[in-house]
N, C-alpha and C positions, 0 to 999 in steps of 0.2 A: 303512386310514384314513386320512380327510384332515386335516391341523391348518394353522392359519393365523397366522402371528407376523407384528404390523406393526414395521417398520423403515424405512430413511430412506437415501436416496443423495444423492450430489452431482453437479448438473449445471455445470460452471466453479465459482461460487462460491455458486451458490444450492442449496437443499437440496429433495426432494422426496420424498413417501411412497413406501413400496414394499411391496408385501403379500408376504411371504415364505411360499408355500404349498406343504405337503410330502405327497405321497402315497405310500405303501409297498402296493404291492399282489403278489398272489401272479406267482410267476413265477421264472425265470433272475437270480441277483444281478446287478444293473446300476443305474449312477447318470446319470440324467440331469438336466442343468440349464437350462431354458429363460428366454426372457426377454430375450435380448440381453445375456447376462454376458460379460465381456471375461475377459482370461487370469487375471487375479488373484483372480477371482471363480472361474472354473472349478478354478484350482489348489488352492481351498479344501477341496475334496473330502477328500483325505488328510489334510489337516490336522484338520479336524473327526472323522472316523472317529479317529484317534490321541488327540484330544484328550476324546472321550467314552469312549475305553477305559482309558484314562489315568487318568479321572477315576473310574472303576471301574462304569462302567454299559455296558449292552450294548443293542443294538437290532436289529430284525430286517432282516437283510441278504438282501433280496428286491430286488423290483423298485422302485426308489427314483425318484420324478420330483419335482424342484424348479422350481416355477414362480416368475420374479419379476417381478410385475405393479405397474406397466403394462408390457407387454411391447414398447413401442415406443421406450423411451428405452433406451439403453446404461448397464448398471451396471458400475460399475470399484471398485475397494479392498478393503478386508478387512472391512470394517464389518458384513458380512451373517455373519461367521462364526456369532455366538453366536444369531443369531434363526434361523438355518439346523439350528444342534446343537439349539436347543429344540426346534423343528418334529419335527425327526426322534425326539426322546425322546416327544414327546408324539402323534405317529402311534403310535410302539410302545408308547402306553399307560401309559408309565413314570411321567408325570406328567399333571396335568389340562392339558386344553385348554382355558385359561382367561385369553388375553392381550389382549382386547379394548381396555382401557382402558390398555394401557402400549404405549410405543414403546422398544423393544430394538435396540442396538447395541453392536460390540465384535468385536474380533479374538482368537482362540485360538492360545495355544501349543500345541505336542505334548504336556504336561505338561496342557494344560485351564486354563490362568493365561488372565486376560482382560487384553489389552494396548492401550493407549492408540492412539487412532485420530485422523484428520485431521476438521477441518470439523465439529468438536461444536458450537460457539456458534449457526451455521447451521440445524443440526439441532434446538438447543434452542430456537430462534426460531422452527422450524417448528411443533414441540410445542405450544408456546403460541398460534401462530395456528390451529392446528387443533383447540384446547381439549383435547389431551390431557392427561389426569390427570397420568401419572408416565412419566419417562423412566429407564430403565435403561440403563447406558453403564460404560465402564471407570472404576475408581476414581481413576485418573490424571487422567482428565479432568472432574472432578467442579468443579472450582473454574471451570474455563470455562464449564459450564453454568449454575452457580449466577449467573452476571451476569443471567440471563434471570428475571425474577419471576414468578409466578403459575403455576410448575409445581414439581411433586415431581421433586427430582433423587436417584436410588439410586445408590449407586456399587459395584460389585462386583469382586471381585481374581481370583474363580475359577469355571468353571463349576458347581462342586460346591456353592459359595455361592449361587447362583443358583437350582438346583435343589432344594436344601434350603428356599429361600422357597415355591416352587411346592408342595412336599409337606409343606409346614406345620412343618417341622421346626426353621425359622429365620425371622425376621421381618426384611425388609429396613427400616431405617430411613431415612427420608431426609434428607438432608445439610441443616445448617444455614446460612444466609449469614453467619453468624459465623465459618465455616470458609475464607471467602475470606483470600488473602494481602495483607497490609497495602500491598504494594507490589507493581507490575506485574514491573519488570526494571530494574535498574540502569543509569544513564545513562553509556555508554560514552565520552560527551564530557565527563563531569566533571570530569577533569584538564587539560582545557582553558581556557583565559581569555585574554580580549583583550587583558588588560595586558601580556601575553607580548610581543606586537607592538610590536616597533619602528617608529616612523616610520607612514607610511602613513595620515594622518589623511582625508584626500580618500577612499581607499580603505573604510576603517572606516564614514566617514559613509555611503557609498553601501550598505553591508551592513546596515546600522541601516535605512535607507530600506526598502532591500528586503525586511528582518524584519519593518517597522512595517506595510507594505502588501502583502506576501506576493507581491513583484513578482520576476519573471524578470532575472536579472542575467548578463552575460557579461565577463568580466575580461580584458584582454589586457595583457600584460606579458611581459618576457624572464624566463627560467628564473632561480629564487632571489630572484624579487620579493616572494615571499610570497602568491601566489595561492591555493595550495593551504592554505598554514597559515589565512589569512583565511577559506575555506569549511569548514574543519573546526572552526571557531568559531562558525559561523552557529547549528550546535542549542543551544549558550548562551545565545543570547537571545532565542531563539522563546519564545512563549506557549505551555502545557501545552494540549492538545488538551481539548474539551469532552466529556461524556460522548457526545454523538452522533458526532462525530468518530472517538474510542476505538471506539466500537463499527462504524462503518463499516471503520476499518483493520484492527481484530481479525479481522473476519469473513474478510478476504483471506489474512491470515497464516493464520489457523486453516484456510481451504480447502486451502492448498498445504502445511499441514505444516510452518510456520515457528515455530509458536507454542511457546515454550520450556516444559520442564515447570515445573509449578507457578504459571505465568501466566494469571491470568483474563481480564485486560484491559489492552491495551498504554497506557500514557500518556504515554511520551516519543513525540513526533514521529519518525517514520523518517526514515532518512539514508541514502539508496542509493548507491552508488558504483561503478558497474559499470566492467569494462574495457574498451578502446577496443576489443577483439577481439571483443566482445559481436555475436551475430548479431539480426534482426529480429525473430525468433520470441523470443529472449531479452529484448529490450527491450520490445516490445509485448505477448508473450506469443504462446501459439499451442499446435501440437501437433494431434493427429489430434481428441484432446479438450482444445478449447481450455482453457487455463490461464493466470492470470494472469501477465505479464512485471514487469520491472521499474518501467515507470510505473505499475503499477497497485500494485506494494508501497510506492511512494513515496507512494501516496495520503494526502492531508492533511499531510505533510511535505516533505522535499527530495527531489531527483534530482541529484546533484552528476558532471557529466561534464569530467573532466580531460583536457586535449590535445582538445579539441572535434575540430579538422581531421581528426585521426588515425583517428575512426569512419568506417566506410564511407557512402558520401554517400547510399544507399539506405535507410541505418538511420536517419541522421539526419533523412531526410525524413518518417519514420514519426512525429516527435514532433510534427508539424503539426496532427494532429486533437485528441491529449489537450490541447496547448497553448491549443485555439482552445475545446474544447468540454469539457473536464475529464472527458473519458471516453475508450476505444478500442474500437471493434467489430473482432471477428475472426469471419472466414467460411470455413467449411470446408466440404467436400462433404456431410459428415454433421452437420453444427450450427453457427449462429452465434449470437454471444451479443457482449454489450457488459459492460466491466470498469470498476467507477471508477477514473478516473487524474487528479485534482485535485492538482496538485505545485508545489513553486517550483522553475523551472529553474536552478541556479546551474553556469556553465560557466566553463572556463580556457582560454586558447590562447595560444601566443607570436605575434610581431606578424609573425613569418615563418618559415620553415622552421628556420633556423639560429636563430632565437631573437635576433638581436642588431640588428635594423633599429632605428634611432634612437639606437642606445646610443653615449654617450660614451668608454665602458670598452674596449669589442671593435668591431672592423671586422665588420661584416656581411660574409657572402661570399655571399649570393644576388643573383642579376640581378632587374632589374624583372618579366620573364615569368614565372620561379619565384614570386616573392612573390604575383604577381596570380593563378598557378593554386593557390598555397596557400590564399589568403583564399575564392576562389572555391568551394572545396568546401562552404564553407557559404551556401546559397541565401538570394536575396533574402526570400522568402515566409518562411523559419526564420527568419532576422533581423529581420523586422517581428513576428514574436511576443515576441521578447525586449524586455521593458520598458525595462531600461539596460544601456548598453554604459558599460563602464570603463576607462580607461587605467592600469595598474597601473607606475609608475616602480619601477626599483631604489631600494634603500635605501641613503643614503648612510653612509660610514665613521662620521661623527659621530652619526649615529641609532642606529647599530649599537652603538655603544661608549658611549652614555649610558645611566645608571643609574637614569633617572628612569622610574617606570613611566606607561604610559598609563591611561584609564578602564578598569575591571575589566567582565567581562562582567555582574555583576549591577547594576550602575549602569545600565550601557545597557539591559539588559533591562527595568529598572522603566520606563523612557521608552517601550520598545517594548508593554510591556502598557498603560500609559496610552493611547495610539493605538489599540490593538486594542479596548480598553473603549469609546472614542470611536466606532469603526467598527461595534463590537455594537449599541451604541443606534440609530446612523443607520440599519442595515438590518434592524433588528427586523420580525420577520413576514415577511421576504421570504427567498427561498434564498441571498442574497448573504452573505457572510462576510468579506470584506475590500476594500479599495479594488480590488485588481487584478481582481477578479471582477465589476466594475461594468458593468451593461448602459447602452447608449443612455440609456434612460431618467433611470437615477441619472446618467450624464454630466451632462445637462443640468440637473438638478436641483442638483447639488452642486459643480458644476466652472462656475458662471458666470462669464464673465470680463468687465472694463471693458474701455472702449475702448483704453486703454493697452496692456493683456496682451494684447487680440485683434490688435493691430498688430505686437505683438512674435513672437505664435505664427504669425501669418500670414507674417513675415519667414523664420523659421524652416523653414516648410514648404516656401517656395519656394528657398531656400538649401539645404537639406539634401536637398530631392526626396521629402520625409516623405509616405509614403502613407497613405489615409484610416484604415486600422488602426495605424499610427506615432503618428498625430495624437490619438486615442483614447487611446494607451499613455502620452503626454506627459500628459494631462490626468488620467489617474489617480496616475502619480508624483508630479504637482503637487500633486494632492488630500494624497497623505500626506504631502509634506513642509510642506505649510499645516498639517496636524493635529499634526505636531512641534512645530510654532510655536504650537500652540493658537491657529489664526486659523481664522473660519468662513469668510473669503472668501480664494481665491487669488489671491495677489498676485505682483507682476512678480518677485521674486525667488525665488518658489516655483518660479514659470513657467521662470525663466533655469536654475534648479540641474537643474528636468529635462529642459530642452532640452538642457543639456550633456551629458547622460546618454545622448544620442542622436548626439552628433557624430561618432561613429565611422560614421554609414551612409554620408557621403559617401566613405569610403576602400574599401568594399565595393560602389562601384557600377562 
């Protein structure tokens, strides 16, 4: 007898429907799974047999063929365990073959328990798109699926519970949206505050500008000057994600299985800080079946790269595409896909290999050739894509010993939120979310310069040898500075400050 259960699989971060067809025919006991199953799917055979047996059921051990359609897309993961087990029981006529209005996913343990899986948010969105009446999934994944409205979500904890539903012994009750957790996850940066940073007035101002407009920032300074401290406190002044941003980011974390238990929707912007030994595949994503990397995990958040020149140069060059387009494309022989990757790049580096060039406290031991080689690990095209370049000086003893606290993160965040609201209204109806994403059309409209400002920018372009891309980024930063001053017009002080944040360009030519 043939049975069919509707399920779903993941291709990258996108979900697709899979028909699990089970046929039990006369012949020697044999199990065949077809439809391009990966090893994780093939290995489910023994797990499913044990789960059915330990749940108190028996099925005919004859010639079993399981087809996962469409057969031209590779299937991986453990989400097919539950629908395959149901198909076997239906083909053995232990339950009715009546799964037409339901999409079923879940992993089985040897005892028949239904375990948590990855990618449920995408599967729930797919179920809504295809107008499927009910989604049956592991109980631990219910809160994640409840983010999507207009579908029934039923959680099960065991195979027995689901079988009883189909035999009429027990009715599955759809979960209610009131079961959603009130908070997504605790903010891991809540114990940081800008008031703890001594001195560094200019650096804190640059961080505020960066946060207000979503601009990329490179900090250059000696060890111990506070570059990492400043970066760690950036999340405390960033605005919360909108629902659309939360959904975009949560989909990525759900697909790779990084969504924490009980978390339905990420509310805090991600802050990713990979080590400098990371590979290209780890940063951009990859694998035989491409999966998102750090640039995608930082989507709508911050990617912090400490000691930037210590990263492999070919790895850093990968950043050029996502910094420009907000996405990253991965191509393999078996598949090609594009992942979202729109993030703020915050990076830090020493002025030279020893870190003491220009210091009045310690003598630099690097020669000019060594300094040039160190800095040239960052290519011109990559630097062009970084909006702001900032020199972070060492903190003086007077500043370190001062008992006076600076502005708190809460105060700075209020200014950032005010500027972000200005930008939200400015770009309403478009795909642009902040000043850093402005296209040429918006630059011409919102960054018009008078004669005096035009002359200033012309001199800067000639003196600093700014490219056309750097020219646009100066205008974007100046627009954010003007917004912080509540000015509709970009004026000379705003433009001068934005140009100051590009002054390191001449040191890298």
